[in-house]
N, C-alpha and C positions, 0 to 999 in steps of 0.2 A: 760898620766898624769891626765886627767880628772877622769878616774876610780880610780886612786890613791887618788885624792883629796876627792872623794865621800867615799872611803873606810875609810880614816882617819877621816872624819866627823862621820861616823858610830862608829868607834872605840871610839871617844871622847864621843859620846852620850851614849855608853854602859859602860863607865868608865873602859875600859881595860887599864892595865898599860904596858903590853908588847904584841906585835903582830909580826907576820911573814908576810913578803911580798915576794911572790914567783914570781920571774921574769924570771927564767930559766937561763941557762948558755950561750948558743948561742955565739954571738960575744962580749958580754959584754956591748953593747951600751945601752940596756934597764936598766941593773944594774947601769950603770953610770948615766943615766937620773934620775932613782929613787933616787939615793943617792944625786944627786945635788938638787933635789926637797926637800928631807928631811933636808938638811943643812939649807934651808931657812924657813922651816915650824916652826912657833912660838910655837907649842905645842909638838914638838919632843925634848926630852931631849938628847937622844943619839941613835946611831945605829951602827951596826956592821955586818960583813958578817957572814953567818951561819957556825957553826962547821960541820964537816963531818956527824955527827949523826943527824943534823938538816936540811941537804940538801946542805951543802957546798956552793960553789960559786953561786948556783942557788937561794939562799934565803938571804934576809936581815932581821935581827932582829931589831925591833924598840922599844925603851923605851919612853913612853909618859910622859909628865910632869904632 
């Protein structure tokens, strides 16, 4: 989660509006942790799982405020 926090800091400094977080499929534990973190982040507008062409369950798409 520390890496995720640093990544989102860089996203904000770069003024990106949408980003991908690649967490892989695995057991789903990392995906769940990432999405729990995103729910509480004040600069995240919304997020969703990736479409099949975007990486499917292994990717979370984030829209920043």
